[in-house]
All heavy atoms as TSV, in Angstrom:
chain	resi	resn	atom	element	x	y	z
A	1	MET	N	N	0.851	-1.160	0.000
A	1	MET	CA	C	0.000	0.000	0.000
A	1	MET	C	C	0.908	1.237	0.000
A	1	MET	O	O	1.940	1.253	0.668
A	1	MET	CB	C	-0.889	-0.028	1.255
A	1	MET	CG	C	-1.542	1.261	1.584
A	1	MET	SD	S	-2.717	1.230	2.960
A	1	MET	CE	C	-1.740	0.631	4.291
A	2	THR	N	N	0.496	2.251	-0.722
A	2	THR	CA	C	1.273	3.486	-0.737
A	2	THR	C	C	0.738	4.459	0.300
A	2	THR	O	O	-0.380	4.310	0.792
A	2	THR	CB	C	1.239	4.155	-2.120
A	2	THR	OG1	O	-0.093	4.533	-2.426
A	2	THR	CG2	C	1.803	3.239	-3.193
A	3	LEU	N	N	1.528	5.460	0.609
A	3	LEU	CA	C	1.144	6.449	1.608
A	3	LEU	C	C	-0.094	7.227	1.182
A	3	LEU	O	O	-0.882	7.649	2.020
A	3	LEU	CB	C	2.315	7.401	1.855
A	3	LEU	CG	C	2.213	8.306	3.063
A	3	LEU	CD1	C	2.105	7.482	4.342
A	3	LEU	CD2	C	3.407	9.227	3.131
A	4	SER	N	N	-0.314	7.371	-0.110
A	4	SER	CA	C	-1.487	8.109	-0.582
A	4	SER	C	C	-2.787	7.363	-0.281
A	4	SER	O	O	-3.856	7.970	-0.265
A	4	SER	CB	C	-1.378	8.386	-2.083
A	4	SER	OG	O	-1.342	7.178	-2.811
A	5	ASN	N	N	-2.723	6.055	-0.018
A	5	ASN	CA	C	-3.905	5.258	0.313
A	5	ASN	C	C	-4.051	4.998	1.811
A	5	ASN	O	O	-5.000	4.357	2.228
A	5	ASN	CB	C	-3.845	3.905	-0.392
A	5	ASN	CG	C	-3.837	4.041	-1.891
A	5	ASN	OD1	O	-4.322	5.020	-2.429
A	5	ASN	ND2	N	-3.258	3.084	-2.566
A	6	ALA	N	N	-3.105	5.474	2.604
A	6	ALA	CA	C	-3.095	5.207	4.043
A	6	ALA	C	C	-4.156	6.045	4.765
A	6	ALA	O	O	-4.599	7.074	4.269
A	6	ALA	CB	C	-1.722	5.501	4.615
A	7	LYS	N	N	-4.530	5.584	5.974
A	7	LYS	CA	C	-5.530	6.272	6.783
A	7	LYS	C	C	-4.887	7.376	7.615
A	7	LYS	O	O	-3.712	7.300	7.974
A	7	LYS	CB	C	-6.211	5.283	7.728
A	7	LYS	CG	C	-7.014	4.226	7.032
A	7	LYS	CD	C	-7.649	3.303	8.039
A	7	LYS	CE	C	-8.416	2.205	7.346
A	7	LYS	NZ	N	-9.024	1.270	8.317
A	8	LEU	N	N	-5.680	8.373	7.939
A	8	LEU	CA	C	-5.232	9.461	8.799
A	8	LEU	C	C	-4.958	8.967	10.213
A	8	LEU	O	O	-5.630	8.048	10.701
A	8	LEU	CB	C	-6.296	10.557	8.882
A	8	LEU	CG	C	-6.445	11.487	7.692
A	8	LEU	CD1	C	-7.639	12.395	7.886
A	8	LEU	CD2	C	-5.194	12.298	7.478
A	9	ASN	N	N	-3.999	9.585	10.873
A	9	ASN	CA	C	-3.681	9.345	12.277
A	9	ASN	C	C	-3.425	7.880	12.619
A	9	ASN	O	O	-3.741	7.427	13.713
A	9	ASN	CB	C	-4.779	9.918	13.175
A	9	ASN	CG	C	-4.943	11.400	12.981
A	9	ASN	OD1	O	-3.972	12.136	12.890
A	9	ASN	ND2	N	-6.169	11.849	12.892
A	10	THR	N	N	-2.864	7.137	11.696
A	10	THR	CA	C	-2.482	5.749	11.905
A	10	THR	C	C	-0.992	5.621	11.629
A	10	THR	O	O	-0.508	6.114	10.615
A	10	THR	CB	C	-3.268	4.814	10.959
A	10	THR	OG1	O	-4.667	5.017	11.159
A	10	THR	CG2	C	-2.934	3.367	11.219
A	11	ALA	N	N	-0.276	4.977	12.531
A	11	ALA	CA	C	1.169	4.813	12.361
A	11	ALA	C	C	1.462	3.698	11.358
A	11	ALA	O	O	0.864	2.633	11.416
A	11	ALA	CB	C	1.826	4.505	13.699
A	12	TYR	N	N	2.373	3.969	10.458
A	12	TYR	CA	C	2.821	3.005	9.459
A	12	TYR	C	C	4.347	2.961	9.484
A	12	TYR	O	O	4.996	3.863	10.002
A	12	TYR	CB	C	2.362	3.413	8.051
A	12	TYR	CG	C	0.872	3.326	7.850
A	12	TYR	CD1	C	0.066	4.446	8.007
A	12	TYR	CD2	C	0.258	2.128	7.509
A	12	TYR	CE1	C	-1.306	4.378	7.829
A	12	TYR	CE2	C	-1.104	2.045	7.318
A	12	TYR	CZ	C	-1.880	3.176	7.481
A	12	TYR	OH	O	-3.237	3.099	7.304
A	13	SER	N	N	4.878	1.933	8.889
A	13	SER	CA	C	6.317	1.801	8.733
A	13	SER	C	C	6.635	1.879	7.241
A	13	SER	O	O	5.961	1.239	6.427
A	13	SER	CB	C	6.790	0.464	9.299
A	13	SER	OG	O	8.173	0.327	9.147
A	14	ILE	N	N	7.637	2.647	6.881
A	14	ILE	CA	C	8.026	2.757	5.473
A	14	ILE	C	C	8.678	1.444	5.057
A	14	ILE	O	O	9.607	0.965	5.702
A	14	ILE	CB	C	8.988	3.933	5.254
A	14	ILE	CG1	C	8.291	5.254	5.589
A	14	ILE	CG2	C	9.504	3.946	3.816
A	14	ILE	CD1	C	9.197	6.464	5.508
A	15	LYS	N	N	8.160	0.864	3.978
A	15	LYS	CA	C	8.701	-0.396	3.481
A	15	LYS	C	C	9.721	-0.154	2.372
A	15	LYS	O	O	10.808	-0.723	2.389
A	15	LYS	CB	C	7.566	-1.272	2.959
A	15	LYS	CG	C	8.002	-2.612	2.441
A	15	LYS	CD	C	6.827	-3.444	1.985
A	15	LYS	CE	C	7.294	-4.779	1.436
A	15	LYS	NZ	N	6.180	-5.549	0.892
A	16	LYS	N	N	9.368	0.709	1.395
A	16	LYS	CA	C	10.228	0.911	0.232
A	16	LYS	C	C	9.896	2.251	-0.423
A	16	LYS	O	O	8.766	2.704	-0.358
A	16	LYS	CB	C	10.000	-0.221	-0.768
A	16	LYS	CG	C	10.925	-0.237	-1.946
A	16	LYS	CD	C	10.673	-1.456	-2.811
A	16	LYS	CE	C	11.631	-1.453	-3.989
A	16	LYS	NZ	N	11.401	-2.587	-4.865
A	17	LEU	N	N	10.881	2.838	-1.063
A	17	LEU	CA	C	10.685	4.060	-1.834
A	17	LEU	C	C	10.757	3.711	-3.317
A	17	LEU	O	O	11.646	2.966	-3.740
A	17	LEU	CB	C	11.755	5.096	-1.496
A	17	LEU	CG	C	11.818	5.551	-0.049
A	17	LEU	CD1	C	13.006	6.486	0.153
A	17	LEU	CD2	C	10.529	6.214	0.375
A	18	HIS	N	N	9.832	4.243	-4.092
A	18	HIS	CA	C	9.795	4.009	-5.537
A	18	HIS	C	C	10.126	5.307	-6.253
A	18	HIS	O	O	10.096	6.372	-5.657
A	18	HIS	CB	C	8.413	3.516	-5.974
A	18	HIS	CG	C	8.011	2.236	-5.331
A	18	HIS	ND1	N	8.444	1.012	-5.781
A	18	HIS	CD2	C	7.234	1.986	-4.252
A	18	HIS	CE1	C	7.935	0.056	-5.016
A	18	HIS	NE2	N	7.191	0.626	-4.069
A	19	GLY	N	N	10.405	5.231	-7.524
A	19	GLY	CA	C	10.666	6.427	-8.321
A	19	GLY	C	C	12.090	6.458	-8.833
A	19	GLY	O	O	12.857	5.510	-8.701
A	20	GLU	N	N	12.422	7.604	-9.426
A	20	GLU	CA	C	13.753	7.785	-9.985
A	20	GLU	C	C	14.779	8.019	-8.881
A	20	GLU	O	O	14.430	8.370	-7.761
A	20	GLU	CB	C	13.752	8.968	-10.950
A	20	GLU	CG	C	12.865	8.739	-12.156
A	20	GLU	CD	C	12.883	9.915	-13.109
A	20	GLU	OE1	O	13.821	10.751	-13.015
A	20	GLU	OE2	O	11.979	9.995	-13.940
A	21	PHE	N	N	16.044	7.844	-9.233
A	21	PHE	CA	C	17.125	7.942	-8.259
A	21	PHE	C	C	17.121	9.283	-7.523
A	21	PHE	O	O	17.244	9.327	-6.301
A	21	PHE	CB	C	18.475	7.736	-8.950
A	21	PHE	CG	C	19.645	7.916	-8.029
A	21	PHE	CD1	C	19.995	6.909	-7.142
A	21	PHE	CD2	C	20.371	9.093	-8.029
A	21	PHE	CE1	C	21.063	7.071	-6.274
A	21	PHE	CE2	C	21.439	9.263	-7.169
A	21	PHE	CZ	C	21.783	8.253	-6.288
A	22	ASN	N	N	16.974	10.391	-8.254
A	22	ASN	CA	C	17.017	11.721	-7.629
A	22	ASN	C	C	15.868	11.923	-6.646
A	22	ASN	O	O	16.051	12.530	-5.593
A	22	ASN	CB	C	16.993	12.816	-8.689
A	22	ASN	CG	C	18.268	12.862	-9.496
A	22	ASN	OD1	O	19.317	12.429	-9.026
A	22	ASN	ND2	N	18.188	13.372	-10.708
A	23	GLU	N	N	14.686	11.429	-6.987
A	23	GLU	CA	C	13.531	11.558	-6.095
A	23	GLU	C	C	13.730	10.742	-4.827
A	23	GLU	O	O	13.466	11.209	-3.720
A	23	GLU	CB	C	12.261	11.126	-6.823
A	23	GLU	CG	C	11.912	12.017	-7.990
A	23	GLU	CD	C	10.862	11.402	-8.900
A	23	GLU	OE1	O	10.757	10.153	-8.942
A	23	GLU	OE2	O	10.149	12.174	-9.567
A	24	LYS	N	N	14.210	9.504	-4.971
A	24	LYS	CA	C	14.475	8.659	-3.805
A	24	LYS	C	C	15.579	9.250	-2.935
A	24	LYS	O	O	15.476	9.246	-1.713
A	24	LYS	CB	C	14.858	7.236	-4.244
A	24	LYS	CG	C	13.689	6.445	-4.795
A	24	LYS	CD	C	14.001	4.981	-4.903
A	24	LYS	CE	C	14.906	4.679	-6.045
A	24	LYS	NZ	N	15.056	3.225	-6.272
A	25	ARG	N	N	16.615	9.783	-3.553
A	25	ARG	CA	C	17.721	10.384	-2.813
A	25	ARG	C	C	17.236	11.564	-1.964
A	25	ARG	O	O	17.617	11.723	-0.820
A	25	ARG	CB	C	18.794	10.846	-3.808
A	25	ARG	CG	C	20.009	11.460	-3.173
A	25	ARG	CD	C	20.993	10.389	-2.763
A	25	ARG	NE	N	20.903	10.197	-1.340
A	25	ARG	CZ	C	21.325	9.134	-0.682
A	25	ARG	NH1	N	21.845	8.127	-1.305
A	25	ARG	NH2	N	21.227	9.025	0.594
A	26	ARG	N	N	16.361	12.381	-2.532
A	26	ARG	CA	C	15.823	13.537	-1.808
A	26	ARG	C	C	15.003	13.089	-0.600
A	26	ARG	O	O	15.123	13.641	0.495
A	26	ARG	CB	C	14.982	14.402	-2.737
A	26	ARG	CG	C	14.482	15.655	-2.089
A	26	ARG	CD	C	13.869	16.592	-3.111
A	26	ARG	NE	N	13.434	17.790	-2.432
A	26	ARG	CZ	C	12.213	18.274	-2.503
A	26	ARG	NH1	N	11.307	17.679	-3.247
A	26	ARG	NH2	N	11.879	19.358	-1.852
A	27	LEU	N	N	14.165	12.068	-0.793
A	27	LEU	CA	C	13.370	11.541	0.322
A	27	LEU	C	C	14.270	10.959	1.407
A	27	LEU	O	O	14.043	11.175	2.597
A	27	LEU	CB	C	12.377	10.489	-0.174
A	27	LEU	CG	C	11.193	11.024	-0.974
A	27	LEU	CD1	C	10.412	9.867	-1.585
A	27	LEU	CD2	C	10.291	11.875	-0.105
A	28	LEU	N	N	15.285	10.213	1.004
A	28	LEU	CA	C	16.218	9.643	1.978
A	28	LEU	C	C	16.948	10.741	2.756
A	28	LEU	O	O	17.138	10.630	3.960
A	28	LEU	CB	C	17.230	8.726	1.282
A	28	LEU	CG	C	16.685	7.382	0.808
A	28	LEU	CD1	C	17.690	6.701	-0.112
A	28	LEU	CD2	C	16.338	6.504	1.992
A	29	ASP	N	N	17.323	11.810	2.075
A	29	ASP	CA	C	18.005	12.928	2.732
A	29	ASP	C	C	17.109	13.607	3.764
A	29	ASP	O	O	17.593	14.138	4.762
A	29	ASP	CB	C	18.477	13.956	1.710
A	29	ASP	CG	C	19.649	13.465	0.875
A	29	ASP	OD1	O	20.277	12.460	1.276
A	29	ASP	OD2	O	19.926	14.079	-0.170
A	30	MET	N	N	15.792	13.605	3.539
A	30	MET	CA	C	14.852	14.206	4.488
A	30	MET	C	C	14.517	13.267	5.643
A	30	MET	O	O	13.865	13.663	6.590
A	30	MET	CB	C	13.560	14.630	3.776
A	30	MET	CG	C	13.755	15.804	2.846
A	30	MET	SD	S	12.209	16.506	2.235
A	30	MET	CE	C	11.422	15.142	1.428
A	31	GLY	N	N	14.929	11.996	5.541
A	31	GLY	CA	C	14.692	11.056	6.626
A	31	GLY	C	C	13.650	9.994	6.327
A	31	GLY	O	O	13.299	9.211	7.201
A	32	PHE	N	N	13.152	9.936	5.109
A	32	PHE	CA	C	12.162	8.931	4.724
A	32	PHE	C	C	12.879	7.629	4.382
A	32	PHE	O	O	12.938	7.212	3.240
A	32	PHE	CB	C	11.359	9.407	3.507
A	32	PHE	CG	C	10.388	10.507	3.790
A	32	PHE	CD1	C	10.810	11.820	3.906
A	32	PHE	CD2	C	9.042	10.237	3.946
A	32	PHE	CE1	C	9.916	12.838	4.165
A	32	PHE	CE2	C	8.137	11.250	4.205
A	32	PHE	CZ	C	8.575	12.557	4.316
A	33	SER	N	N	13.433	6.971	5.377
A	33	SER	CA	C	14.179	5.741	5.152
A	33	SER	C	C	13.325	4.532	5.526
A	33	SER	O	O	12.402	4.640	6.330
A	33	SER	CB	C	15.470	5.755	5.958
A	33	SER	OG	O	15.197	5.904	7.319
A	34	PRO	N	N	13.626	3.370	4.940
A	34	PRO	CA	C	12.878	2.157	5.280
A	34	PRO	C	C	12.885	1.884	6.776
A	34	PRO	O	O	13.864	2.159	7.466
A	34	PRO	CB	C	13.616	1.071	4.509
A	34	PRO	CG	C	14.200	1.798	3.338
A	34	PRO	CD	C	14.586	3.148	3.879
A	35	GLU	N	N	11.773	1.383	7.274
A	35	GLU	CA	C	11.524	1.035	8.671
A	35	GLU	C	C	11.289	2.247	9.571
A	35	GLU	O	O	11.152	2.088	10.774
A	35	GLU	CB	C	12.629	0.141	9.222
A	35	GLU	CG	C	12.743	-1.176	8.462
A	35	GLU	CD	C	13.782	-2.097	9.051
A	35	GLU	OE1	O	14.262	-1.847	10.164
A	35	GLU	OE2	O	14.101	-3.090	8.377
A	36	SER	N	N	11.235	3.456	9.012
A	36	SER	CA	C	10.895	4.639	9.811
A	36	SER	C	C	9.389	4.677	10.028
A	36	SER	O	O	8.620	4.295	9.149
A	36	SER	CB	C	11.316	5.922	9.095
A	36	SER	OG	O	12.698	5.969	8.944
A	37	GLN	N	N	8.965	5.145	11.203
A	37	GLN	CA	C	7.547	5.290	11.504
A	37	GLN	C	C	7.042	6.595	10.898
A	37	GLN	O	O	7.704	7.628	10.995
A	37	GLN	CB	C	7.317	5.301	13.011
A	37	GLN	CG	C	7.663	3.995	13.684
A	37	GLN	CD	C	6.748	2.865	13.246
A	37	GLN	OE1	O	5.544	3.026	13.197
A	37	GLN	NE2	N	7.334	1.726	12.918
A	38	ILE	N	N	5.846	6.542	10.294
A	38	ILE	CA	C	5.285	7.705	9.614
A	38	ILE	C	C	3.787	7.775	9.885
A	38	ILE	O	O	3.128	6.737	9.968
A	38	ILE	CB	C	5.601	7.636	8.102
A	38	ILE	CG1	C	5.252	8.927	7.393
A	38	ILE	CG2	C	4.939	6.450	7.447
A	38	ILE	CD1	C	5.825	9.003	5.989
A	39	VAL	N	N	3.261	8.982	10.045
A	39	VAL	CA	C	1.835	9.196	10.318
A	39	VAL	C	C	1.342	10.322	9.428
A	39	VAL	O	O	2.000	11.365	9.319
A	39	VAL	CB	C	1.596	9.577	11.800
A	39	VAL	CG1	C	0.124	9.861	12.058
A	39	VAL	CG2	C	2.105	8.500	12.728
A	40	ILE	N	N	0.171	10.138	8.799
A	40	ILE	CA	C	-0.473	11.225	8.063
A	40	ILE	C	C	-1.316	12.003	9.063
A	40	ILE	O	O	-2.272	11.461	9.626
A	40	ILE	CB	C	-1.366	10.694	6.927
A	40	ILE	CG1	C	-0.555	9.907	5.923
A	40	ILE	CG2	C	-2.074	11.856	6.228
A	40	ILE	CD1	C	-1.387	9.270	4.830
A	41	CYS	N	N	-0.961	13.257	9.296
A	41	CYS	CA	C	-1.690	14.093	10.251
A	41	CYS	C	C	-2.882	14.785	9.610
A	41	CYS	O	O	-3.895	15.009	10.264
A	41	CYS	CB	C	-0.762	15.141	10.851
A	41	CYS	SG	S	0.585	14.419	11.782
A	42	ALA	N	N	-2.767	15.156	8.335
A	42	ALA	CA	C	-3.853	15.864	7.650
A	42	ALA	C	C	-3.672	15.733	6.142
A	42	ALA	O	O	-2.561	15.525	5.650
A	42	ALA	CB	C	-3.865	17.332	8.046
A	43	ILE	N	N	-4.794	15.862	5.452
A	43	ILE	CA	C	-4.790	15.897	3.998
A	43	ILE	C	C	-5.533	17.161	3.595
A	43	ILE	O	O	-6.614	17.446	4.117
A	43	ILE	CB	C	-5.470	14.660	3.380
A	43	ILE	CG1	C	-4.762	13.385	3.834
A	43	ILE	CG2	C	-5.491	14.747	1.861
A	43	ILE	CD1	C	-5.449	12.103	3.393
A	44	ALA	N	N	-4.971	17.922	2.678
A	44	ALA	CA	C	-5.604	19.160	2.238
A	44	ALA	C	C	-6.959	18.859	1.601
A	44	ALA	O	O	-7.135	17.801	0.989
A	44	ALA	CB	C	-4.710	19.880	1.239
A	45	PRO	N	N	-7.917	19.763	1.764
A	45	PRO	CA	C	-9.208	19.564	1.110
A	45	PRO	C	C	-9.008	19.381	-0.394
A	45	PRO	O	O	-8.168	20.033	-0.993
A	45	PRO	CB	C	-9.967	20.861	1.395
A	45	PRO	CG	C	-9.270	21.482	2.548
A	45	PRO	CD	C	-7.852	21.016	2.488
A	46	PHE	N	N	-9.747	18.477	-0.958
A	46	PHE	CA	C	-9.676	18.137	-2.380
A	46	PHE	C	C	-8.353	17.475	-2.753
A	46	PHE	O	O	-7.976	17.430	-3.911
A	46	PHE	CB	C	-9.913	19.371	-3.258
A	46	PHE	CG	C	-11.159	20.126	-2.909
A	46	PHE	CD1	C	-11.087	21.384	-2.347
A	46	PHE	CD2	C	-12.405	19.562	-3.112
A	46	PHE	CE1	C	-12.221	22.083	-1.998
A	46	PHE	CE2	C	-13.545	20.247	-2.766
A	46	PHE	CZ	C	-13.462	21.501	-2.211
A	47	GLY	N	N	-7.635	16.956	-1.762
A	47	GLY	CA	C	-6.397	16.218	-2.017
A	47	GLY	C	C	-5.255	17.120	-2.432
A	47	GLY	O	O	-5.329	18.335	-2.350
A	48	GLY	N	N	-4.184	16.518	-2.855
A	48	GLY	CA	C	-3.053	17.279	-3.353
A	48	GLY	C	C	-1.882	17.372	-2.411
A	48	GLY	O	O	-0.748	17.226	-2.821
A	49	THR	N	N	-2.110	17.630	-1.117
A	49	THR	CA	C	-1.016	17.808	-0.173
A	49	THR	C	C	-1.277	17.015	1.099
A	49	THR	O	O	-2.387	16.995	1.607
A	49	THR	CB	C	-0.850	19.301	0.188
A	49	THR	OG1	O	-0.721	20.051	-1.008
A	49	THR	CG2	C	0.370	19.521	1.041
A	50	PHE	N	N	-0.220	16.375	1.612
A	50	PHE	CA	C	-0.300	15.584	2.839
A	50	PHE	C	C	0.597	16.214	3.886
A	50	PHE	O	O	1.727	16.602	3.591
A	50	PHE	CB	C	0.185	14.148	2.584
A	50	PHE	CG	C	-0.713	13.345	1.687
A	50	PHE	CD1	C	-0.744	13.567	0.332
A	50	PHE	CD2	C	-1.514	12.354	2.219
A	50	PHE	CE1	C	-1.567	12.819	-0.495
A	50	PHE	CE2	C	-2.338	11.597	1.410
A	50	PHE	CZ	C	-2.364	11.842	0.045
A	51	LEU	N	N	0.122	16.290	5.122
A	51	LEU	CA	C	0.931	16.728	6.246
A	51	LEU	C	C	1.376	15.464	6.971
A	51	LEU	O	O	0.555	14.694	7.473
A	51	LEU	CB	C	0.141	17.642	7.182
A	51	LEU	CG	C	0.925	18.246	8.338
A	51	LEU	CD1	C	2.037	19.144	7.814
A	51	LEU	CD2	C	-0.004	19.021	9.247
A	52	ILE	N	N	2.692	15.228	7.012
A	52	ILE	CA	C	3.271	13.979	7.494
A	52	ILE	C	C	4.083	14.229	8.760
A	52	ILE	O	O	4.847	15.192	8.823
A	52	ILE	CB	C	4.222	13.394	6.421
A	52	ILE	CG1	C	3.519	13.230	5.086
A	52	ILE	CG2	C	4.845	12.098	6.876
A	52	ILE	CD1	C	2.393	12.267	5.094
A	53	LEU	N	N	3.944	13.335	9.741
A	53	LEU	CA	C	4.795	13.356	10.937
A	53	LEU	C	C	5.814	12.239	10.780
A	53	LEU	O	O	5.459	11.066	10.648
A	53	LEU	CB	C	3.966	13.151	12.200
A	53	LEU	CG	C	4.747	13.089	13.512
A	53	LEU	CD1	C	5.426	14.423	13.788
A	53	LEU	CD2	C	3.819	12.727	14.657
A	54	LEU	N	N	7.086	12.612	10.783
A	54	LEU	CA	C	8.177	11.663	10.601
A	54	LEU	C	C	9.329	12.089	11.499
A	54	LEU	O	O	9.808	13.218	11.392
A	54	LEU	CB	C	8.636	11.643	9.137
A	54	LEU	CG	C	9.858	10.806	8.807
A	54	LEU	CD1	C	9.520	9.323	8.887
A	54	LEU	CD2	C	10.377	11.138	7.424
A	55	ARG	N	N	9.738	11.201	12.398
A	55	ARG	CA	C	10.864	11.465	13.299
A	55	ARG	C	C	10.685	12.747	14.109
A	55	ARG	O	O	11.616	13.508	14.311
A	55	ARG	CB	C	12.170	11.515	12.524
A	55	ARG	CG	C	12.470	10.213	11.824
A	55	ARG	CD	C	13.730	10.319	11.000
A	55	ARG	NE	N	13.922	9.092	10.267
A	55	ARG	CZ	C	15.033	8.374	10.316
A	55	ARG	NH1	N	16.041	8.762	11.035
A	55	ARG	NH2	N	15.122	7.269	9.613
A	56	GLY	N	N	9.453	13.012	14.531
A	56	GLY	CA	C	9.174	14.172	15.363
A	56	GLY	C	C	9.078	15.489	14.602
A	56	GLY	O	O	8.957	16.541	15.216
A	57	ARG	N	N	9.114	15.444	13.290
A	57	ARG	CA	C	9.019	16.647	12.463
A	57	ARG	C	C	7.841	16.545	11.521
A	57	ARG	O	O	7.460	15.458	11.101
A	57	ARG	CB	C	10.291	16.832	11.638
A	57	ARG	CG	C	11.496	17.100	12.470
A	57	ARG	CD	C	12.694	17.401	11.577
A	57	ARG	NE	N	13.858	16.828	12.244
A	57	ARG	CZ	C	14.740	16.052	11.668
A	57	ARG	NH1	N	14.636	15.749	10.409
A	57	ARG	NH2	N	15.751	15.578	12.350
A	58	LEU	N	N	7.287	17.686	11.162
A	58	LEU	CA	C	6.184	17.726	10.208
A	58	LEU	C	C	6.711	18.072	8.825
A	58	LEU	O	O	7.528	18.983	8.671
A	58	LEU	CB	C	5.137	18.755	10.635
A	58	LEU	CG	C	4.333	18.392	11.873
A	58	LEU	CD1	C	3.468	19.571	12.302
A	58	LEU	CD2	C	3.469	17.174	11.609
A	59	PHE	N	N	6.235	17.338	7.843
A	59	PHE	CA	C	6.586	17.576	6.448
A	59	PHE	C	C	5.310	17.728	5.651
A	59	PHE	O	O	4.309	17.069	5.939
A	59	PHE	CB	C	7.367	16.390	5.859
A	59	PHE	CG	C	8.726	16.185	6.451
A	59	PHE	CD1	C	8.907	15.348	7.538
A	59	PHE	CD2	C	9.828	16.820	5.904
A	59	PHE	CE1	C	10.152	15.141	8.082
A	59	PHE	CE2	C	11.087	16.623	6.439
A	59	PHE	CZ	C	11.253	15.785	7.533
A	60	SER	N	N	5.348	18.539	4.639
A	60	SER	CA	C	4.248	18.661	3.699
A	60	SER	C	C	4.740	18.109	2.367
A	60	SER	O	O	5.752	18.581	1.832
A	60	SER	CB	C	3.843	20.131	3.552
A	60	SER	OG	O	2.801	20.249	2.625
A	61	ILE	N	N	4.040	17.092	1.852
A	61	ILE	CA	C	4.454	16.493	0.577
A	61	ILE	C	C	3.275	16.441	-0.375
A	61	ILE	O	O	2.121	16.374	0.037
A	61	ILE	CB	C	5.061	15.083	0.767
A	61	ILE	CG1	C	4.048	14.126	1.382
A	61	ILE	CG2	C	6.333	15.136	1.586
A	61	ILE	CD1	C	4.522	12.684	1.404
A	62	ARG	N	N	3.570	16.458	-1.656
A	62	ARG	CA	C	2.532	16.377	-2.686
A	62	ARG	C	C	2.035	14.934	-2.816
A	62	ARG	O	O	2.703	13.993	-2.411
A	62	ARG	CB	C	3.090	16.840	-4.028
A	62	ARG	CG	C	3.510	18.286	-4.053
A	62	ARG	CD	C	3.957	18.707	-5.457
A	62	ARG	NE	N	4.736	17.690	-6.141
A	62	ARG	CZ	C	6.051	17.714	-6.277
A	62	ARG	NH1	N	6.748	18.695	-5.766
A	62	ARG	NH2	N	6.669	16.752	-6.935
A	63	GLU	N	N	0.888	14.793	-3.434
A	63	GLU	CA	C	0.285	13.465	-3.596
A	63	GLU	C	C	1.148	12.562	-4.473
A	63	GLU	O	O	1.265	11.367	-4.203
A	63	GLU	CB	C	-1.113	13.595	-4.196
A	63	GLU	CG	C	-1.852	12.289	-4.276
A	63	GLU	CD	C	-3.282	12.443	-4.749
A	63	GLU	OE1	O	-3.658	13.549	-5.174
A	63	GLU	OE2	O	-4.014	11.447	-4.698
A	64	ASP	N	N	1.776	13.100	-5.509
A	64	ASP	CA	C	2.611	12.259	-6.370
A	64	ASP	C	C	3.828	11.710	-5.623
A	64	ASP	O	O	4.280	10.606	-5.891
A	64	ASP	CB	C	3.026	13.003	-7.642
A	64	ASP	CG	C	3.841	14.257	-7.375
A	64	ASP	OD1	O	3.656	14.872	-6.317
A	64	ASP	OD2	O	4.646	14.631	-8.250
A	65	ILE	N	N	4.336	12.455	-4.650
A	65	ILE	CA	C	5.430	11.965	-3.817
A	65	ILE	C	C	4.907	10.900	-2.854
A	65	ILE	O	O	5.557	9.885	-2.618
A	65	ILE	CB	C	6.093	13.118	-3.040
A	65	ILE	CG1	C	6.663	14.160	-3.995
A	65	ILE	CG2	C	7.165	12.600	-2.097
A	65	ILE	CD1	C	7.752	13.660	-4.929
A	66	ALA	N	N	3.713	11.104	-2.300
A	66	ALA	CA	C	3.118	10.121	-1.387
A	66	ALA	C	C	2.890	8.784	-2.084
A	66	ALA	O	O	2.988	7.728	-1.455
A	66	ALA	CB	C	1.806	10.656	-0.820
A	67	LYS	N	N	2.640	8.806	-3.369
A	67	LYS	CA	C	2.440	7.561	-4.131
A	67	LYS	C	C	3.743	6.789	-4.317
A	67	LYS	O	O	3.719	5.617	-4.628
A	67	LYS	CB	C	1.829	7.872	-5.495
A	67	LYS	CG	C	0.386	8.303	-5.413
A	67	LYS	CD	C	-0.198	8.596	-6.778
A	67	LYS	CE	C	-1.647	9.016	-6.645
A	67	LYS	NZ	N	-2.231	9.365	-7.938
A	68	MET	N	N	4.877	7.438	-4.099
A	68	MET	CA	C	6.179	6.775	-4.238
A	68	MET	C	C	6.615	6.085	-2.952
A	68	MET	O	O	7.575	5.333	-2.955
A	68	MET	CB	C	7.250	7.802	-4.616
A	68	MET	CG	C	7.041	8.401	-5.966
A	68	MET	SD	S	8.209	9.709	-6.430
A	68	MET	CE	C	9.501	9.648	-5.267
A	69	ILE	N	N	5.907	6.324	-1.833
A	69	ILE	CA	C	6.302	5.785	-0.540
A	69	ILE	C	C	5.414	4.598	-0.202
A	69	ILE	O	O	4.213	4.753	0.024
A	69	ILE	CB	C	6.201	6.867	0.551
A	69	ILE	CG1	C	7.076	8.066	0.191
A	69	ILE	CG2	C	6.607	6.283	1.909
A	69	ILE	CD1	C	6.857	9.272	1.069
A	70	GLU	N	N	5.996	3.405	-0.203
A	70	GLU	CA	C	5.252	2.182	0.136
A	70	GLU	C	C	5.342	1.948	1.639
A	70	GLU	O	O	6.433	2.001	2.213
A	70	GLU	CB	C	5.856	0.996	-0.615
A	70	GLU	CG	C	5.068	-0.272	-0.466
A	70	GLU	CD	C	5.640	-1.395	-1.304
A	70	GLU	OE1	O	6.359	-1.129	-2.289
A	70	GLU	OE2	O	5.360	-2.561	-0.958
A	71	VAL	N	N	4.183	1.726	2.275
A	71	VAL	CA	C	4.136	1.538	3.729
A	71	VAL	C	C	3.462	0.218	4.071
A	71	VAL	O	O	2.716	-0.354	3.287
A	71	VAL	CB	C	3.380	2.705	4.432
A	71	VAL	CG1	C	4.128	4.004	4.256
A	71	VAL	CG2	C	1.962	2.823	3.934
A	72	ILE	N	N	3.724	-0.249	5.304
A	72	ILE	CA	C	3.048	-1.439	5.835
A	72	ILE	C	C	2.519	-1.126	7.202
A	72	ILE	O	O	2.954	-0.218	7.865
A	72	ILE	CB	C	3.968	-2.670	5.889
A	72	ILE	CG1	C	5.274	-2.361	6.623
A	72	ILE	CG2	C	4.232	-3.201	4.518
A	72	ILE	CD1	C	6.136	-3.567	6.851
């Protein structure tokens, strides 16, 4: 399941990152590494942007980036 299909306020573990090398590298640099705990705190009305809690920090990511993050 990808992060874009995950439920709000539920803890997940990152399983794998998909996409091109540069996109994966950027996510890894921000801390989106496999086995990290991640929570969707909010989704913008009409979709498009996700507010993510990762390692005690809040991140805002686009929906296309959320589709690249596989969670379990």
